[in-house]
C-alpha positions in Angstrom: -43.9 27.5 -34.7 -41.3 24.8 -34.4 -38.9 24.5 -37.3 -39.6 28.0 -38.6 -37.3 29.3 -41.4 -34.9 32.0 -40.3 -33.8 34.5 -43.0 -30.1 35.2 -43.2 -28.4 37.4 -45.8 -26.7 35.5 -48.6 -24.6 36.6 -51.4 -26.2 39.5 -53.4 -28.5 40.4 -50.6 -30.9 37.5 -51.1 -32.1 35.7 -48.0 -31.1 32.2 -47.2 -33.0 30.1 -44.7 -32.2 27.4 -42.1 -34.2 25.7 -39.5 -34.6 27.4 -36.1 -36.6 26.1 -33.1 -39.2 28.2 -31.3 -38.7 27.9 -27.5 -41.2 30.4 -26.1 -43.5 33.2 -27.2 -45.6 35.9 -25.5 -46.3 39.6 -25.0 -43.5 41.9 -23.7 -43.3 45.7 -23.5 -40.4 47.1 -25.5 -39.0 50.5 -24.7 -39.1 52.6 -27.9 -35.7 53.6 -29.2 -36.7 57.1 -30.3 -38.8 58.0 -27.3 -39.5 57.4 -23.6 -42.6 55.3 -24.3 -43.2 51.6 -24.2 -44.8 49.5 -27.0 -46.5 46.1 -26.6 -44.9 43.5 -28.9 -45.3 39.8 -29.5 -41.9 38.2 -28.9 -40.8 34.8 -30.1 -37.7 33.2 -28.6 -35.9 30.9 -31.0 -32.7 28.9 -30.3 -30.5 31.6 -32.0 -32.6 34.8 -31.9 -35.5 36.8 -30.5 -37.9 38.1 -33.1 -40.7 40.5 -32.3 -43.9 41.4 -34.1 -46.8 43.8 -33.8 -49.1 40.9 -32.9 -49.2 37.1 -32.9 -51.1 37.2 -36.2 -48.7 39.6 -37.8 -46.6 38.0 -40.6 -43.9 40.7 -40.8 -41.1 40.7 -38.3 -40.6 44.1 -36.8 -37.0 43.3 -35.8 -34.7 40.4 -34.8 -32.1 40.3 -32.1 -29.5 37.7 -32.9 -28.3 35.8 -29.8 -25.6 33.8 -31.6 -23.4 36.6 -32.7 -19.6 36.0 -32.2 -19.6 38.0 -29.0 -22.9 36.4 -27.9 -25.7 38.2 -26.1 -25.8 39.4 -22.5 -29.0 39.7 -20.4 -29.1 42.3 -17.7 -31.9 42.4 -15.1 -32.4 46.0 -14.1 -32.2 46.7 -10.4 -35.1 49.2 -10.3 -37.7 46.6 -11.3 -37.2 42.9 -11.6 -39.7 42.8 -14.5 -37.4 45.0 -16.6 -34.4 43.6 -18.4 -32.0 44.5 -21.2 -30.5 42.3 -23.9 -27.1 43.5 -25.1 -25.6 42.3 -28.4 -22.6 43.7 -30.2 -24.6 46.1 -32.3 -27.5 47.1 -30.0 -29.3 47.0 -26.7 -33.0 46.3 -26.3 -34.9 47.1 -23.0 -37.9 44.9 -22.3 -40.6 44.6 -19.5 -42.6 41.5 -18.6 -46.0 41.7 -17.1 -44.8 39.6 -14.1 -41.4 38.4 -12.9 
């Protein structure tokens, strides 16, 4: 959804919102952080972040990966499979798999 509101923490822990533009959306597999398994998630790429949900109809964001952090984000295509890639940010790393390259 173009122009979707993006929550950001304001003073006192209350969210503030600004406009963010949706670029692309679709299904990706995300490697679970606590296990070896993969989970199918609906991803939405915005101009400053990637958010993922349990499904396109889901209203609650599972997590958000900020792409506009001071150090920026780095995308690494994994050599073992061109459909697998990792997004590295200052605080975390997320491994994803597309259905096709």
